N, C-alpha and C positions, 0 to 999 in steps of 0.2 A: 504494500500500500504506500502510495506517495504521501508524504506529510505536508509538503509545501512546494511552491513554485517561486522562482526568482527570475525576473527579466531585467535586462539592461535597457536603458532608454537614453536617447540623445536629446529628448525633450522632456526633461524631468518634471518641471512644474506643470506642464500641459498634461503629461501622463498621469500625474497624481490627481489632478482635477478631473480628468476623464474617468478614472477608476472610482473615485468617490461617487460619481453619478451612476456608473454602470453597476456597482456592487450594492447600491442602496436597495433595490428590489429584493436582494438576497438576504438583507439584514446584516450585511457586512459593513464595517466602517473603517475609516483610517484610524489605526490604533497608535501609530507613531510616525512622525516625519522629522527626521534630523537634517534633511537636506542632502544626506548621503545614503539614506535608506528610508523608504516608505513601507509601512507594514499594514496590511489589510486583513480582515477576518472578523471573528468574534472574540470577545475577551478570553474565551476558553480555548480558541484555536486560531493562531496567527497563521494564515494560509497562503498569502500572496505578497510578494516583496518586489519593489522596484529599486533599481540602483542606477545612478547617473553614469553615463559612459561618454567619453569625449566625442564630439560631433563627427569626427573623421573615422570612427570605428564602427564596424558592422555590428548590429544588434539582432538582426533577423536572419535565421538560417533557413535555407530552402527546404520546404516540406515540413517544417516544424510548426506545431500548433499546440495550444493549451486547451484542454476540454474540461469544462466545469459541469459536474453532475448536479442537477437540482431536483426538487420533489415533484414538480408539476409542469404541465404545458403552459399554464398561466405564468409561471416564473420564467420559462424560456422566452415567452413573448415579451414580458415586461423587461427582462434584462436586455434583450435584443433592441427593443424600442429605446431604452435608456442609452444604449451605446450609439445608436444612430442620432438621437437627439443631442448627444455630446460630441458629435462630429466624427463618429466611427464610420467606417465604410463597409457597406453590406457585402458579404460574400454569398450567403444564401439565407433567405428569409425563413422564419419558423415553419417547419413542415415535417410531416412523417417521412421516414426513409425506410420503407420495407426492404430495400436492398441491403440495409445494415442489420436490421432486426424487425420483427413484427411490432415491437413496442417502442422503437426509437422515434423520438420527436426532438428536433433540434434546430439550431440556427448558428451562423458563424459570421464574424465581422473582423475587420482590421482595426487595431488600436492606432493611436497617433504615430507610432514608430513603424507600423506595418505588421506587427505580430498578429497572427491569426488566432482568434479566441473563439472557441465553440462553447455553446451552452446547450445542454441536452437533458432529457429525462427518458426513463423507460417506464413511466407511469402507466399502469394498467387501467384502461377505461372500462366502465361497466358495460 
């Protein structure tokens, strides 16, 4: 099981502000921002970290993405909408993906640095 994710960003202040908005529907908040590290999650679990990287360094690796599992389709939609409202770029809108699994429902977007962030659920519908 993965405990947390850390991403580099060449746009630190913008990325912190972006993720404050994106994580709000999930109940995650900015737990610490030292200017050299921003930590997000719940008080019981610090899950997501951002670190500033010099502007001339690469921060996005080809084919890499972070996938966040959530409890419901409503949270997938709300998180995706928050990302787009915060200037994230849509990769794919919330939808079922039976090619992945019969219960998969997800969405994906780019953050300010171009990281691919996926939000998904395997919520069983009645």
